[in-house]
C-alpha angles and dihedrals in degrees: 000000000000091000092055090052091051092052094050093043088051095047091050093046089053095055094037096046089236137125118266090232088056093051097040098073090050095062118106141191114251115239092235129043094226087064093066136261101279133024132198116209117220100199097107090047089049092057092045093051098031088231127128108267094233089059092053092046091053091048094048092047091053092051094047095045087058092060107024118173118232091257094062119069100180137013119192139165117236112178111300094349136079107219126207127201120199123243101261095212093045091049091054096047099046095042097047091042092052095049092044093051097043099036111185087350088068106137094011116143133215125202130201090218105022111200117233117237125186117202122194126208158183100356099196128188116241096228101074142025122271111273138204090275089056086050092063089046094053097041087051089047099046096041093048090049090049092052093046091050087050089058091057100263126136105240128197118194115208137178136198117209113208095213103156141052139072096306088057091050091055092062089044092052093048092053092045091054104035107012096080092205094297123170119226113281093184137030099325099234087052090052091053091046093057093064090053087055091044090051089053091049094048094044091059087071099028113046088178090078090074087062091048093050088050090051091052090052091052089050088048093051088047089056098245105185099220093046091047089048091052088046093051090050096051095040090049091055092048093048091049089053091048093052089052090054095045088051090055092051094044091243121154131172130213090211137357125206129200129214092220088062096049110024092096095044126085098059089110089059089049094051089048090053089052091053096050095042098253088120137029136199119243124220092278097049098259120140116240137178112226105217103165087115088065094045092251131117117254121272132215113229101173129024118235091254088058096253122136130252126202093270089057093057093042090054087050096047093050094059091038090056092048089054089049099048109008086218126180094219135028118201120193115200101206133142123260092256086079094050093115093041090059095046087054096044090052094047091051092045088051088052090051095053097251105189099240105022091156087055095062112106132177109209097203125192138178128254129272113237131188129218088253091057139256118356121243119185095197093056094046093240093120121106105233113225092237090051092051090053090052091048090048093046091053088054090049093051088053094052090045096049088050087063112030140029101228138157117261094254093054091045091052093049094050092042090054089052092046096045091050092050091047095050097040096047095045093051094047102041096077130081097269091225090066127084111239135208108224108225112187098194094047090049094053093047116121086212131074131009095340140129091242093054088055093043091049089051089059092045090051091055091048089052090054091055092047088052092049092055091215140104116255108278124235114255113270122247088245106022111208096229110126102122115115092248093046090049091048091054091047093051091048090050088050091052093058100094094048092047091054091046093051089045091053098044095047096039087235112137089174090074087067097045092052088048092053090048091052092044090053089048092055091049090054090051088049091054094052094051105029124056115210116185092031095050123103114276102264092044091046092052093050094046093049088051090051090052095046088056091049088052092055095047093046089050094048095043094049091045090060089058094045099258128131118226105222126215089213132022 
């Protein structure tokens, strides 16, 4: 309710001989709804005047009450605070009008000079399918990108495919030994992943395989034609499988990079850093970045034999990306296991005069665990992303068939929508810094803080409009929406633009999921207390307009986190 905050700040500024922009940041949200919608603390004034803050609050409330602007319905002192309640009719009119006019663009910002933000995710290895851990990464990346775009930024989605190294050669070796030239008989990335698991199983009894894999890597680096052909074949299968999964998730990239293209690059940057004193050589000839001045451990950036390490290519890629996009910010979506790596990378880039060092950000997140324990790809204990979708789809089908008698195609269509809602919401509703335990049954539930609960709330609104047999009405000039539950819904709707802004600025999609859940709870409470179709004409029109506004906001909010708002469940 930005307009209400402005009205309150202006009213206070006039009586305090201050500026609106100085008062505005001081306003707080009262701890209870019955206390009002905004509160002004009087502690600073009390110190200045050497008067008890409660006395100042009472005096100020009395003055404001005598000349209350239209946006404010009530002013009252409560201890050391002056509390303000919004004009109920104005709240209804302004909120409904804004949502009706803007539709799903409600709260969207435009900027005259929008900054460009690049966001990197999910960075898979091309020797196995995407798994549940990748899913959290992808959902954080896509939802954050959506939120940033909603705030008027230009967003570039980028991906780095880790397609070289010893782990890749392990899958190649297993295929070379036991694949017998087979073509994929399943989703191709799963086919490649089976050989990674097979290698791990065989290596337990045959340690010599490790040396064979290293030899294969040396041949790859030497450009051996047969090894490169094998690598291209398996890599192609993995990438094909990734694209199928990305398509299912609605994920696209503006540019994809490949480790195989850049792993040997970056040495020129390191040499320049040596010449300017950013890097030094240790006693063995390896190149190291001394980072004690940043409170960080030193980091090797080049081996003694002149070969690259991961940091070498990360340094190169940072500069290359800037050449590609000239972005103002670069966001890396990578698990918290790499927290130190990114602190070191950012410190090194700053020393190397990277153009926008303050725009570098590591969007760190916790691990995804299973009831069975930690996932390990090489042991085959990981849940693949595709398999998870199939399991969730099966659970969704069970829920749908309990409630409806539908044909198979319709059940499948609804199950896909429900499964996606369950997975996305569960993955995004937690503080991203925390590890999560993925619970399939909890995620698919129609009760509690879940995607299906929010989706059901939307479908229930759609059902009411079908029963009414009418198109959503235009909001009345004076909406009849003054009951506490109606006002609670209106206030929640009015908060949406600020919630999306906060979620984008803090890279915290969970702020939006929590909001959508709370809005759904408020709508449910409204149903219980306020009949809609049975209400008298003026009230019915107002309540239908309110529900239509809710429907728009639920659709818009769910879309930002990759969830479809169904008309029927």
